[in-house]
C-alpha positions in Angstrom: 130.8 83.5 63.7 131.1 87.2 64.4 128.1 89.2 65.5 125.7 90.2 62.8 126.4 93.3 61.0 124.0 95.5 59.2 121.8 98.1 60.8 120.7 98.3 64.5 117.5 96.7 63.6 119.1 93.7 62.2 121.2 93.4 65.3 118.1 93.7 67.6 116.2 91.0 65.4 119.2 88.7 66.1 118.9 89.5 69.9 115.2 88.8 69.9 115.6 85.4 68.1 118.4 84.3 70.5 116.5 85.5 73.5 113.4 83.4 72.8 115.5 80.4 71.8 117.3 80.7 75.2 114.0 80.8 77.1 114.7 84.5 78.3 111.1 85.5 77.2 108.1 84.0 75.8 105.5 85.1 73.3 105.5 88.8 72.6 106.9 89.7 76.1 109.9 91.9 76.3 111.2 94.7 74.1 114.5 95.9 72.7 116.0 99.2 71.6 119.1 100.7 70.1 120.4 104.0 68.9 123.4 105.3 67.1 126.1 106.8 69.3 125.1 110.4 70.2 121.7 110.1 68.5 118.6 111.6 69.9 116.5 108.9 68.2 116.2 105.3 69.0 114.6 102.2 67.3 112.4 100.2 69.7 110.2 97.0 69.1 106.7 97.8 68.1 103.7 97.0 70.3 102.8 93.3 70.1 105.8 92.1 68.1 107.3 88.7 68.7 110.9 88.9 69.4 111.8 85.9 67.4 109.9 87.3 64.3 111.4 90.8 64.1 111.6 92.3 60.6 112.3 96.0 59.7 108.5 97.0 60.0 108.3 95.7 63.6 110.3 98.6 64.9 109.3 102.2 65.8 111.5 105.2 65.7 111.2 107.6 68.7 112.8 110.9 69.4 114.3 110.5 72.9 114.4 114.1 74.2 110.9 114.8 73.0 109.3 111.4 73.6 107.7 111.7 70.2 107.1 108.8 67.6 108.5 109.6 64.2 105.7 109.8 61.5 105.0 106.6 59.5 106.1 104.1 62.1 103.9 101.6 64.1 102.9 102.1 67.8 106.0 101.3 69.9 106.0 98.8 72.9 104.1 100.0 75.9 107.5 100.0 77.7 108.9 102.7 75.6 109.4 105.1 78.3 111.5 102.6 80.1 114.0 103.0 77.2 113.9 106.7 76.6 114.1 107.7 80.4 117.3 105.5 80.5 118.8 107.0 77.4 118.3 110.4 78.8 120.1 109.6 82.0 122.7 107.5 80.4 124.4 109.1 77.3 127.0 106.2 77.3 124.2 103.6 76.6 123.2 102.7 73.1 121.2 99.6 73.6 118.7 98.3 76.1 117.5 94.7 76.4 114.3 94.4 78.5 113.4 90.7 78.9 111.5 88.5 81.3 113.9 85.9 82.5 112.2 83.6 84.8 114.9 82.6 87.3 116.3 86.2 87.8 112.7 87.3 88.4 112.0 84.4 90.8 115.0 84.8 93.0 114.4 88.6 93.3 110.9 88.1 94.2 111.8 85.5 96.9 114.3 88.1 98.3 117.6 86.5 97.1 120.4 88.5 95.5 121.9 87.1 92.3 125.5 86.0 93.0 128.4 86.8 90.6 130.1 83.4 90.9 132.1 83.3 87.8 134.6 85.6 86.1 132.1 86.0 83.2 129.5 87.0 85.6 131.8 89.5 87.2 133.2 90.8 83.9 130.0 91.2 82.2 127.6 92.2 84.9 129.8 93.9 87.6 126.8 95.0 89.7 123.1 94.0 89.8 120.5 96.5 91.1 116.8 96.0 91.6 113.8 98.3 91.8 110.4 97.8 93.6 107.4 96.8 91.6 105.6 99.4 89.5 103.1 98.4 86.9 104.5 97.9 83.4 104.4 100.6 81.0 104.0 103.4 83.5 106.2 106.5 83.7 106.8 105.6 87.5 108.6 102.4 86.5 110.5 104.2 83.7 111.7 106.9 86.2 112.6 104.3 88.9 114.5 102.3 86.6 116.5 105.2 85.2 117.2 106.3 88.7 118.5 102.9 89.6 121.1 102.9 86.8 122.1 106.6 86.7 125.3 105.8 88.6 126.6 103.3 86.0 124.9 100.0 86.7 124.2 98.0 83.7 122.0 95.2 84.9 118.6 95.9 86.6 116.0 93.6 87.9 112.3 94.9 87.9 110.6 93.0 90.6 107.8 90.7 89.6 108.4 91.8 86.1 111.8 91.4 84.2 115.2 92.9 83.6 116.5 95.9 81.9 120.2 95.4 80.7 122.2 98.1 79.2 125.5 98.6 77.0 127.2 100.8 74.6 126.4 98.2 71.8 123.8 95.7 70.9 126.2 92.9 71.1 127.4 93.9 74.6 123.8 94.2 75.9 123.0 90.7 74.5 126.0 89.2 76.4 125.1 90.8 79.6 121.4 89.6 79.4 122.6 86.1 78.9 125.1 86.3 81.6 122.4 87.7 84.0 120.1 84.8 83.7 123.0 82.3 83.8 124.1 83.9 87.1 120.6 83.5 88.4 120.4 79.9 87.4 123.7 79.3 89.2 122.6 81.1 92.3 119.5 79.0 92.3 121.3 75.7 92.0 123.7 77.0 94.9 120.7 77.6 97.1 119.3 74.2 96.5 122.8 72.7 97.3 123.1 74.8 100.5 119.7 74.2 101.5 118.6 77.7 101.0 121.4 79.3 103.2 122.4 82.4 101.1 125.5 82.9 103.2 127.0 79.8 101.8 126.7 80.7 98.1 130.1 81.5 96.6 130.9 84.8 94.9 133.9 85.4 92.6 136.9 86.5 94.6 136.5 90.2 95.7 140.0 91.1 94.2 138.8 90.2 90.8 135.5 92.0 91.0 137.5 95.0 92.1 140.0 94.7 89.2 137.0 94.4 86.8 135.3 97.5 88.1 138.6 99.3 87.5 138.7 97.9 84.0 142.0 96.0 84.7 140.7 92.5 84.3 140.0 90.4 81.3 138.2 87.1 80.5 
């Protein structure tokens, strides 16, 4: 089945339902956004919305450069600055998926890096960066997150909180979010099997990762 068509809100609703089904977020946690390429406005999930129950009215439209809610829309998620600050720094990004994947957050909280073990992990993620804890919904967190991905990283772990995954399309952001938590689960299993010795966790061969970063490898 090809990825759902329709408008950006329809695609984000698909991500939300699949993310809840995959256990990447529970309840009304997490938030999603997207914009048309080159647009100065983005759709973002509304405050308190459940990601597996998103309809057209569960989204807010925000002016990115002005940080201004468009008239007639519900109040956006408290994390709206996390999205607008990143869009301002990354004009190549058109979709942001912010979830609360438990294993990714757990490993980072314990001081473990998430390993890129498979070709899929390397191809979709390429690099995983982290930021120190700041309270959710704050401008400090939004600025720290935008700074962390300003140089091109597309997978970010917010310590003790969640992840922010970026892409030029909703579909690619979805794929990266799924691969991030799958890489975390693989790293967790490797830590158990290696009795907690991170040095024994295998990563994808360096030459493949280098080729991916040069956009020469395919999976």
